[in-house]
N, C-alpha and C positions, 0 to 999 in steps of 0.2 A: 712390566711393559704393556701387556695386553690390557690390564686394567686402566693404565694411563691413557692408551689409545682410545679405549671405549669411552673414558671420561671426556676426552677431547672431542670425540664424535658427538656425544650428547650435548656438550656445550655449544658446538657448532650448529647443531639442529635447533637448539633452544634459541640461540641468537637469531638464526635465520627466520624462525617462526615468529619471533617477536617483531622483527623488521617487517615481515609481510603483514602481520596484524596491524601494525602502526600505519603501514601503507594503505590498508583497507580503511582504517579510521579516518585518515587524512582525506581520502576520496569522498567518503560519506559526509565529512564536514564541509567539503566544497559544494556538494549537492545541497546540503541544508542552507548554506549561505546564499546560494543561487536562488533557491525556492523563496527564501524570505525577502529577497530583493524585489520581487514582483508584487504589484498591487493586487492583481488577481490572476487566476489561471483557469483556462477552459480546456478540458481534455475529452477527446473521443477515444473509446477503448474497446477492446475485445476481451471477453471473459470466457474461459473454458474450465470445465470441471470433469475430471476423469478418475475412475476407479476400476481397474481391470478385473479385480476379484468380484466386484459387485455388478460388473457389466454396465457401468454408468459412463455416459459420454454426452455432456451438455455443452452448448456453445451459445453465447448471447453477446449483444453489443449494447453499449450505453454511453452516456456522457455525463460529465460532472463539471460544475462551475464552482470555484473555490475563491474565497476572499477572507483572509484571516482564519478564524475558526468556523466561519459560516460556509454553507454549501447548499447547492441544489443538485440532486442526483436523479437522473432518469435511467431506469434500469429494469428490465424484465416486465415492462408494461406498467410500472409504478413510478411515482415521483416522490422523492423524499427531500423535504426542506428543513434545514436546521438554521434557526435565526440567532443562534448564540446561547439560547436558553432552552428552547423546546424543539422537539423533532416532530414534523408533520408528515405522515406517510399517506399518500393519496393513491388509492387503487380504483381507477375508473371502471374496471370490469365488474367490481363488486359495489361500486358507488359507496365506498366507505373511506373514512379518514380516521387515522389513529394518531392521537396526540400524546406525547410522552416527554418526560424530562430526561436530561442527559444522565447516563449512569457512568459517573467517573470511576467507579470501582472496577469496571471491566477494562483494565489497561491493555489486555492482550488483543482486544478487538481492533482490527485495522479499519477504522471508519474513514469515510471520504476525507474528512479534515485532518486525518493522521497519515493518509496513504503515502504522502511524499516525505514524511519526517519520522515515521513510527519507529525507525531503527535506532534512534538516539538513546534508547533505554531498554534494558532487559535482554540484550543479545551479546554473544561473543562474535567477533568479526574474523572472517577468514578470507584471504585473498584467493580467488579461484581463477578459472580459465578466462581467456579473452576470445570473443567470437567476432567474426566479420559478417555483418548482416546488411545486405544491400549497400555495401560500401561504408557502413558505419562500424566503428570499433566499439563493441559492447563488452565492457569489463564486468564479469560476474563477481559479486561479493556474497559469500555464504554467511548467513546469519543463523546462529544456533541459540535457541532460547536458553537463558540461564536458569529458568524455573523448570525443574525436572518433572513437574506435574503438567506442564504444557503439552497438549496433545499434538503439537506440531513438531515434527522431527527437525526440520530446517526450512529456511527460506532463502531462495536465490534471488538476488537483486541485480538486474542488468542495468548498467549505467553507461550512457553514451559519453565516452571519454573526452569528446570535443566540446559538447554543449553542457556537460555536467548535469544532465537531466536523466530521469529514470525512463528506461525503455520498456522494461517488463519486470514483473514480480511473479515468482513461482513459489507457491507454498506447498510443501510436502508434509502430509500428516503421517502420524505413526500408524494409522490404519490403512495406509496405502493410497489415500485420496490425494490427488494432485490438482491444485487450482492455479491457473495462469491468467494474469492480467497483462495485456499488451497494449501499450499506448500507440494509437494510430495517428493521433493529431494532438499537438501540444501548443496552445496559443497563450500568450500572456498580455497583460495590461489591455484588456478588451473594454470597449464602452458598455457598461452595464446599467440597467435601469436602477433607479434609487429604491425601487421596491423588489429588486431581484430576489432577496432572501426573506421577503415578508409573506406570510400566509394570509390570504384574503378569503374568509369563509363565504362571502357573497358570491364567489365564483362557482360554488358547489351547492346550490340551493336544495337539491334533492338527495344529498349524500347523508349517510348516517355517520355521525361523529362519535367516535369512541375515545373517551378521555381515560387514560390509564392511571393518572394521578392528579 
């Protein structure tokens, strides 16, 4: 009888877990569909990095404009432009521009053009707690990397249940480092310049250009 009851409990837990994981996947699918429905997205965000053991506490703000797989990112005093083929990193402080091709092999990297849909591959989904932040219901989905060599322990993705958009992303490393990206402003289908994602070398006449490939 005890073995039978234990088996029933295990089956109940297993079915409940599968239902919750399916619920998480369904919500993420809704987010992906919503993101793909926009012609472009402009985001203002706050970024924090902390590691208590190493006494690290950094905070920065930035913004990114996304259209398809192209983007323009302004962050920590630098501008990064990706035109679909090459990445141009412009650092005014050093008057230097670095040009490089995309490294498709690095699938784990959450680049700007992946930041809203990166979770579709390489993770196990777990339904987590719901938070009420300034009147918004933010549902947390825990993402656990399926690759055991991944240096990230888990990622918590906060989703606004009403708008089906990402509110924040918390990445927790196995070394204790915690990085958080919080969306302060999320605008869609904005009027963009036709040269929005085009690098124009003539704008930087005195800059040193470093071509990596």
